[in-house]
C-alpha positions in Angstrom: 25.8 6.8 -15.5 25.4 4.6 -18.4 22.7 2.1 -18.5 24.7 -0.9 -19.1 26.6 -0.1 -15.8 23.5 0.8 -14.0 21.7 -2.8 -14.9 25.1 -4.6 -14.0 25.2 -3.2 -10.5 21.5 -3.9 -10.3 21.7 -7.5 -10.8 24.7 -7.9 -8.7 22.6 -6.9 -5.7 19.7 -9.3 -6.5 19.4 -11.9 -3.6 -18.3 -7.5 1.5 -18.6 -10.2 -0.5 -21.2 -13.1 -1.0 -18.2 -15.9 -1.3 -15.1 -15.6 0.9 -12.0 -13.4 0.1 -8.5 -14.8 -0.3 -6.0 -13.2 1.8 -3.8 -10.5 0.3 -1.0 -11.7 -1.1 0.0 -15.3 0.3 3.3 -15.9 2.4 6.2 -16.8 1.2 8.5 -17.9 3.9 10.6 -16.0 6.6 14.0 -14.0 6.2 15.3 -13.1 9.6 17.4 -9.5 9.0 19.3 -7.5 10.6 18.8 -3.3 10.8 20.6 -1.6 8.2 22.4 1.5 9.0 23.7 4.4 6.4 25.3 7.8 7.5 24.0 9.9 4.5 20.7 8.2 2.7 18.6 5.3 2.7 16.3 3.2 0.6 13.9 0.5 1.9 11.5 -1.2 -0.5 10.3 -4.7 -1.3 12.8 -6.1 -3.7 16.8 -5.7 -3.8 16.7 -4.5 -7.4 14.3 -2.0 -6.9 16.2 -0.5 -3.7 19.5 -0.5 -5.7 18.0 1.2 -8.4 16.9 3.8 -5.6 20.6 3.6 -4.2 22.0 4.7 -7.4 19.7 7.2 -8.6 20.7 8.7 -4.7 24.5 8.6 -5.4 24.1 10.2 -8.6 22.6 13.2 -6.8 18.9 12.8 -6.9 16.3 13.1 -4.5 14.1 11.4 -2.5 11.2 11.7 -5.2 13.8 11.0 -8.1 14.6 7.7 -6.5 11.1 6.5 -5.6 10.1 6.9 -9.3 12.9 4.5 -9.9 12.0 2.2 -7.4 8.8 2.2 -8.7 9.6 1.2 -12.2 11.9 -1.5 -11.0 8.9 -2.8 -8.5 6.3 -2.6 -11.7 8.8 -5.3 -13.1 10.2 -7.6 -10.3 7.3 -7.4 -8.3 4.2 -7.5 -10.7 2.0 -8.8 -8.2 1.8 -6.1 -6.3 2.2 -2.8 -7.9 2.8 -0.7 -11.5 1.7 1.5 -14.4 -1.6 0.1 -14.1 -2.3 0.9 -10.7 -2.3 3.5 -8.0 -0.3 5.0 -5.0 -0.2 7.7 -2.0 2.6 9.7 -1.4 3.9 11.9 1.5 6.6 13.6 0.7 9.0 16.1 3.1 11.0 18.8 2.2 13.7 19.6 4.7 14.7 22.8 3.1 10.9 24.0 3.1 10.0 22.3 6.3 6.9 21.4 4.7 5.0 18.0 4.4 2.9 17.4 1.4 0.8 14.5 0.4 -0.1 13.4 -3.2 -3.4 11.4 -4.3 -2.9 8.7 -7.0 -5.7 6.6 -6.3 -7.3 5.2 -9.5 -10.5 6.5 -10.2 -13.9 4.8 -11.5 -14.5 5.2 -14.9 -17.2 8.1 -15.7 -20.2 5.5 -17.1 -19.6 3.2 -14.0 -22.9 3.3 -11.5 -23.6 1.6 -8.2 -25.6 -1.6 -9.9 -21.9 -1.9 -12.1 -21.1 -5.2 -10.6 -23.9 -7.5 -11.1 -24.0 -9.5 -14.3 -27.1 -10.1 -16.4 -29.1 -12.3 -14.3 -29.0 -9.7 -11.7 -26.9 -11.7 -9.1 -23.4 -10.5 -7.4 -20.4 -12.7 -8.9 -17.9 -14.3 -6.5 -14.6 -12.0 -5.7 -12.7 -13.8 -8.0 -15.1 -13.7 -10.7 -15.3 -9.7 -10.1 -11.4 -9.4 -10.0 -10.8 -11.1 -12.7 -12.6 -8.8 -15.6 -12.5 -5.4 -17.7 -15.5 -4.5 -15.1 -13.1 -4.3 -11.8 -10.4 -1.8 -13.8 -9.9 1.7 -12.5 -8.5 4.3 -14.3 -4.5 4.0 -13.1 -3.0 6.9 -11.5 0.8 6.0 -9.8 2.1 7.4 -13.1 0.7 10.9 -13.1 0.7 11.3 -9.1 4.5 10.6 -9.4 5.2 12.7 -12.8 3.4 15.7 -10.7 5.1 15.3 -7.5 8.8 15.1 -9.9 8.0 18.7 -11.2 7.7 19.9 -8.0 10.6 17.9 -5.8 12.5 16.5 -8.8 16.0 16.6 -8.9 17.3 14.7 -12.0 16.0 14.5 -15.3 12.8 12.5 -15.5 14.1 10.5 -18.2 16.8 9.2 -16.5 14.5 7.8 -13.2 13.8 5.2 -15.8 16.9 3.7 -17.1 17.7 1.0 -14.4 13.9 -0.7 -15.2 14.3 -0.4 -19.0 17.8 -1.9 -18.5 16.5 -4.8 -16.5 13.1 -5.6 -18.3 15.5 -5.7 -22.0 18.4 -7.9 -20.2 16.3 -9.7 -17.9 16.1 -10.3 -14.2 16.1 -13.6 -11.9 12.8 -14.8 -10.9 12.7 -14.5 -7.2 11.2 -17.2 -4.7 8.8 -15.3 -3.9 7.3 -14.3 -7.0 7.5 -18.0 -8.1 5.9 -19.0 -5.2 2.8 -16.8 -6.1 2.6 -17.9 -9.8 2.5 -21.6 -8.4 -0.7 -20.4 -6.2 -2.3 -18.3 -8.8 -4.9 -19.8 -11.0 -6.3 -17.1 -13.3 -3.2 -15.2 -14.5 -2.6 -18.2 -17.0 -5.8 -17.0 -18.7 -3.9 -14.2 -19.8 -2.2 -15.2 -22.9 0.8 -12.5 -22.9 1.1 -13.1 -18.9 1.2 -17.0 -19.2 4.1 -16.6 -22.2 6.0 -13.9 -19.6 5.8 -16.0 -16.5 5.5 -19.7 -17.7 7.1 -22.3 -19.2 5.2 -24.2 -21.8 3.5 -26.6 -19.3 2.2 -23.9 -17.7 4.1 -24.0 -14.5 5.9 -21.2 -13.5 9.7 -20.5 -14.7 11.9 -21.6 -12.2 13.5 -19.5 -9.5 16.5 -17.6 -11.1 15.4 -17.7 -14.8 15.8 -14.6 -16.4 12.5 -12.9 -17.0 12.9 -10.3 -20.0 10.0 -7.9 -20.9 10.4 -6.2 -23.6 7.1 -4.9 -23.8 7.2 -3.4 -20.3 10.3 -1.7 -21.9 8.9 -0.4 -24.9 6.2 1.6 -22.7 8.8 3.0 -20.1 10.8 4.5 -22.8 7.6 5.9 -24.3 7.2 7.4 -21.0 10.6 8.4 -20.3 10.6 10.3 -23.5 7.2 11.9 -23.4 6.1 11.9 -19.9 3.0 10.8 -18.5 1.1 11.9 -21.7 2.4 8.6 -23.4 0.5 6.5 -21.0 -2.9 8.6 -21.0 -3.3 9.2 -24.6 -2.5 7.6 -28.0 -1.1 3.9 -28.8 -0.8 3.0 -25.0 -4.0 4.1 -23.6 -6.0 2.6 -26.7 -4.2 -0.5 -25.8 -5.5 -0.4 -22.3 -9.0 0.4 -23.0 -8.8 -2.3 -25.9 -8.3 -4.5 -23.2 -10.2 -3.8 -20.6 -13.8 -3.3 -23.3 -12.7 -6.3 -25.0 -12.5 -9.0 -22.5 -14.9 -11.7 -21.8 -16.6 -9.4 -18.5 -15.7 -6.2 -20.3 -15.5 -2.8 -18.4 -16.6 0.8 -19.0 -12.9 2.0 -19.3 -12.8 5.0 -22.2 -10.1 7.3 -23.4 -11.9 10.2 -21.9 -11.8 8.5 -18.3 -8.0 7.9 -19.1 -7.2 11.5 -20.6 -9.2 12.9 -17.6 -7.2 11.9 -14.9 -5.9 13.7 -12.7 -3.4 13.4 -9.7 -4.5 15.5 -6.9 -2.2 17.2 -4.1 -4.1 16.9 -0.6 -3.4 18.2 2.8 -1.6 15.3 5.1 -3.4 14.8 8.2 -1.1 14.6 11.6 -1.8 14.1 15.6 0.3 14.0 18.1 1.1 10.6 19.9 3.1 11.1 23.4 6.4 13.0 22.3 5.6 12.7 18.6 3.9 14.0 15.6 2.6 11.5 13.6 1.1 12.4 9.6 -0.2 10.6 7.0 -2.9 10.5 4.3 -6.2 11.9 4.9 -8.8 10.2 2.7 -9.6 8.3 0.7 -6.6 6.6 2.5 -6.3 5.0 6.0 -4.3 7.5 7.4 -6.6 9.4 9.6 -7.8 5.7 11.0 -4.2 5.0 12.0 -4.0 8.6 13.6 -7.4 7.7 15.5 -6.5 4.1 16.4 -3.0 5.7 18.0 -5.3 8.6 20.0 -7.8 6.3 21.3 -5.0 3.9 22.6 -2.9 7.2 24.3 -6.1 7.5 26.3 -6.6 4.0 27.8 -4.4 2.2 30.4 -2.4 0.9 27.3 1.2 2.5 28.8 0.9 0.1 32.0 0.8 -3.1 29.8 3.5 -4.9 29.7 5.2 -4.6 25.7 3.2 -8.0 23.5 1.5 -8.7 26.5 -2.2 -9.9 26.1 -3.2 -6.7 27.8 -1.2 -4.5 25.4 -3.4 -6.6 22.7 -6.5 -6.0 24.3 -5.9 -2.7 23.8 -4.8 -2.4 21.0 -7.4 -4.7 19.5 -10.2 -2.4 21.3 -9.0 1.0 19.8 -8.6 -1.0 16.8 -12.2 -1.9 16.7 -13.2 1.7 17.6 -11.7 3.2 14.7 -12.1 0.6 12.4 -16.0 1.1 13.1 -15.7 4.2 12.1 -14.1 3.7 8.9 -16.4 1.7 7.9 -19.1 4.1 8.2 -17.7 7.8 7.3 -14.5 7.0 5.6 -14.6 7.7 1.3 -13.6 10.0 -1.4 -13.8 13.5 0.2 -14.8 15.2 -3.1 -18.0 13.1 -3.0 -18.7 12.5 0.3 -18.7 15.0 3.5 -16.1 13.0 5.7 -16.1 14.1 9.5 -12.4 14.1 9.4 -11.7 17.1 12.1 -14.5 15.7 14.3 -13.2 12.1 14.0 -9.6 13.5 15.4 -10.9 16.0 18.0 -9.5 15.6 21.4 -13.2 15.2 23.0 -14.3 12.5 20.6 -11.3 10.5 21.2 -11.9 10.9 24.6 -15.4 9.5 24.2 -14.3 6.6 22.3 -11.4 5.9 24.6 -14.1 5.4 27.6 -15.6 2.4 25.7 -12.6 0.7 26.3 -12.8 -1.6 29.6 -11.2 -4.7 30.7 -13.3 -7.2 28.5 -13.7 -6.7 24.4 -16.6 -4.9 22.9 -16.9 -7.8 20.8 -18.0 -5.3 18.3 -17.9 -1.9 18.5 -20.4 0.5 16.6 -19.6 3.8 15.1 -19.7 7.0 17.0 -21.1 10.2 15.9 -18.3 12.8 15.3 -19.2 16.8 15.0 -20.3 16.7 11.2 -21.3 13.3 11.0 -24.2 12.5 8.3 -26.4 9.3 8.0 -24.6 6.7 6.2 -24.8 2.8 5.8 -22.1 0.8 7.4 -19.7 -0.8 4.4 -17.7 -3.9 5.6 -14.0 -4.4 5.2 -12.5 -5.7 2.1 -9.3 -7.6 2.6 -7.1 -8.3 -0.6 -4.5 -6.5 -1.9 -1.4 -6.6 -4.1 0.3 -3.5 -2.7 3.9 -2.6 -1.8 5.8 0.2 0.3 8.8 2.4 -0.1 10.5 4.2 2.3 13.2 6.4 1.4 15.1 9.2 2.7 18.0 11.2 0.4 21.4 13.0 1.6 19.6 16.5 2.4 16.9 14.6 4.4 14.0 15.3 2.3 12.2 12.1 2.8 9.4 9.9 0.8 6.6 7.2 2.2 4.4 5.6 -1.1 2.3 2.8 -0.6 1.4 1.6 -3.8 -1.0 -0.7 -5.6 -3.0 -2.7 -8.3 -5.3 -4.2 -5.3 -5.6 -7.9 -6.0 -2.3 -9.7 -5.7 -1.5 -9.8 -10.2 -4.8 -7.3 -10.0 -6.9 -7.9 -12.9 -5.0 -10.6 -14.5 -5.1 -8.4 -17.6 -1.2 -7.6 -19.0 -1.0 -4.9 -21.4 1.9 -3.8 -23.3 4.1 -5.8 -19.9 2.2 -4.1 -17.0 -0.9 -5.3 -15.5 -4.0 -3.7 -14.8 -5.6 -3.2 -11.5 -9.2 -4.3 -10.0 -9.2 -1.2 -7.6 -13.3 -1.2 -8.4 -13.4 -3.8 -6.0 -12.4 -1.7 -3.5 -16.0 0.1 -3.5 -18.9 -0.8 -1.0 -22.0 -2.4 -2.6 -24.1 -1.4 0.6 -26.9 1.2 -0.2 -26.2 4.2 1.2 -22.8 3.6 2.0 -20.1 6.7 1.8 -17.7 4.4 -0.1 -20.5 3.1 -2.8 -19.5 3.2 -6.7 -19.8 6.5 -8.4 -18.4 7.8 -11.4 -15.0 9.2 -11.2 -14.7 8.6 -7.8 -11.8 7.2 -5.9 -12.5 3.9 -3.7 -12.0 4.2 0.0 -8.3 2.5 0.6 -6.6 1.3 4.0 -2.9 2.3 2.4 -1.1 4.3 5.5 2.2 5.9 4.5 3.5 7.6 7.5 6.4 10.3 8.4 6.8 10.9 11.9 8.7 14.0 13.6 9.5 14.6 17.3 9.1 17.4 19.4 11.1 19.7 17.9 9.8 19.4 14.3 12.6 17.1 13.1 11.8 14.1 10.9 12.1 10.8 12.9 11.0 8.3 11.1 9.5 7.0 7.4 7.2 3.7 7.4 4.4 1.8 6.2 3.2 -1.5 4.4 0.9 -3.4 2.1 -1.4 -5.8 3.5 -5.1 -4.8 2.8 -7.4 -3.5 5.0 -5.1 -5.1 7.7 -2.7 -1.8 6.9 -3.9 0.2 9.2 -3.3 -2.2 12.3 0.4 -2.8 10.8 1.2 0.6 10.8 -0.2 1.4 14.2 1.6 -1.4 15.8 4.6 -0.7 14.4 4.6 2.8 15.3 3.4 1.6 19.1 6.3 -0.8 18.9 9.0 1.8 18.0 7.7 4.9 20.3 6.6 2.7 23.5 8.3 -0.4 23.5 11.3 1.2 22.0 12.1 -1.1 19.6 14.6 -0.7 16.4 13.2 -1.0 13.0 14.0 -4.2 12.4 12.7 -5.3 15.3 9.4 -3.3 15.3 8.6 -4.6 11.7 9.4 -8.2 12.8 7.0 -8.3 15.8 4.2 -10.5 15.3 1.1 -9.0 14.4 -2.1 -8.8 16.7 -5.2 -6.8 16.5 -8.9 -6.1 15.1 -10.5 -5.0 12.3 -14.0 -4.7 14.5 -14.5 -8.5 14.2 -12.2 -10.8 15.7 -9.1 -10.0 17.7 -6.6 -11.7 14.3 -3.1 -13.3 15.8 -0.4 -14.3 13.6 -0.1 -17.8 13.9 3.3 -19.8 14.6 4.2 -16.9 16.5 4.5 -16.0 20.3 1.3 -13.9 19.6 -0.5 -17.5 19.6 0.3 -18.1 23.1 -2.0 -15.2 24.4 -5.3 -16.3 22.7 -6.6 -18.2 26.1 -5.7 -14.8 27.9 -7.4 -12.9 25.3 -10.3 -15.1 25.2 -10.6 -14.7 29.1 -11.0 -11.1 28.5 -13.8 -11.9 26.1 -11.9 -12.0 22.5 -13.5 -13.9 19.4 -10.0 -15.1 18.5 -8.8 -15.8 14.8 -5.2 -17.0 14.1 -4.2 -16.9 10.4 -1.0 -15.1 8.3 -0.4 -11.7 7.8 1.6 -11.3 5.1 2.9 -7.2 5.8 5.2 -5.7 3.7 6.7 -3.1 6.8 9.5 -0.8 5.4 11.0 1.8 7.7 13.4 4.0 8.1 14.1 5.9 11.5 16.8 8.7 12.5 19.3 7.5 15.1 22.5 9.2 16.3 25.1 9.7 13.4 22.6 9.1 10.5 19.9 6.1 9.7 18.7 2.9 10.4 16.3 0.6 8.4 14.0 -2.5 8.5 12.5 -4.5 6.2 9.8 -6.9 6.5 10.8 -10.3 7.2 7.7 -11.9 5.6 8.6 -10.3 2.6 12.1 -10.0 0.0 12.3 -6.5 0.8 15.9 -5.0 2.1 17.1 -1.7 3.6 20.2 -0.2 2.5 22.2 3.1 2.1 25.6 5.1 2.1 
C-alpha cells in the first residue's frame, strides 16, 4: 500500500530511593469501552493510530510479528512517554503452524563500565529519584529494535522496510496531539530542559501544544528511514549511535555509554515459563522479566480458599493480596538477570514449594511476608520494589492464529528526558537495586530486573486462548494476575476484566484503586489486618481472547488504547 494512503487511513482512525518515587505514568481520565469483536485477526494497543497501523499490516498479509513492528514504530511517535527506539521490550510469539511458543528478551543492558556504585555523585551521596533519572547516567543500551529485527528474521512475512512506512508517514505529515499526551506534558517538568523536546512538544511559552495540534517529527522519520533501509545496524552503529553516545556522555550528569556498548548488544531468545492455572496453561517471560512472579502468585492463589470467595469481594482481595505478598517477597530476594545470578526458577515454581507458601495464607493478613527458601536458592539481600515506568503493551492475533504479546518500555515516563534524533532514551539503570549483595545489583552488561509480564494462555487441548499484558511499573504483576483471575475464575469477558478496579499488594500495604467500588472494601480488609492504601493505578491492559467464531478484545479504559480487527 502506498504510504500516503496508509497515513490517510491512520489519521482517519485517530480518535529504593531516598526520596519518594512518582507513580508510573499519571492518570489521564477514564474512557468507557465496549468489547471489540473480530472474526479473523485483532490488534490491541495503547493508541488508535498504532492499532490501525497493525491492522493494515495484517490486511496486507503480514503476520503478528510484522504488525507488532509497525505498531511499535507508531507508538514511539504518538506515545513517546511510554516506549520507543530508545527503550527495551519483552516479546512472546506463538507459531500456530509449529505449535511453538518463543520468547525474546530485548531488555536494555548496563554499559560495560558501569559499577555497583555508579549512582552516587562526587560527594558520595545518592541523588533523588528525579535527579538520577534525568541524566546520562541512567541510560542503558536500548534493546527493542535489535529484538524486533531478531524476531522478524524468524517470523516475519512482509519486507522489513515496509513495516516502517506508517510511522514514517505520520512523522513527516504530523499526528494530532492526543489528550493523554497533552495531559502528561502538562505535568512534566523536566522534559522542557531538553531543547529538541521543547521545540517538538511545547509552544514558545513552554506550554504543551494544544490537543489536536499537528505534531511532526522529521528527525524520527529520518531515523526510521535509515533503519528501514539498513536494518538495526543503522541504529547500533554509525551516525545514529554516535549521536546517542554524544547525548549521554555530553549530558550535565554524563553516563558511561560507549559505541562499543551499542555494537555489542544482542537480543536473546529465552525459554518461556509456563504453569497450569485451573484448566488453563499460562505462559510468560522468565527472568529478568516478571512472568515467573505472575505464575507463582497464581500458583499460590490456586492452593488457597480463593475459589470460595465471591468475585470482587473483600475475601477475594484478601487472598489476592496475600498471594501477592508471598510472590513479591521472593521476587525481591531472587529475581534478576539469570546470566549474572543463579535464579532458582524451577524451585520457585515447584508444586511442593507453592504448597508450602500457600499454607502461610490465613484469614488475617501476613502484613509483610518473608522470602521462602526454594530449591536452588542462594543467599541474597532483599531488594526493594521500584515503581515508576513509562511502558506500553501490545497484543496481536493474526489470521493464521499466530500471536504476539509484547510489553515495551523506556522506564520512567519520558525516560531520561534525553531526545536524540526524534526519540527518547531510557533511564533503565534506575531499575537496578542498590542494596549490597542484592541479586539485582548493578553490573556492567547486566539487564535490570523487570516486572513486565507479557502473557499467552492456552486451553487444556493446547489451543490459543488469550493474549494479554500491561504497563504499570512493579504493579504490572498484580494487574496481569488479577486480569487472568477475572477471566478464568470470574468468567468476565476481556473488556470487563480490564475495566475492573485494581487491588493487591506488592508485600507492602494492600493497595486499592481510589474512587472505585473496591474503596468500599477497605473496612473489611482492615478488619483482616490489612494496612490499606488508596491510589491511582494507571494500568494499560490490552487483552485478546478466543471466542466462538473469532476473537474478542479489551482495551484499558484508563488510557487511550483500543482493540480492533477484521
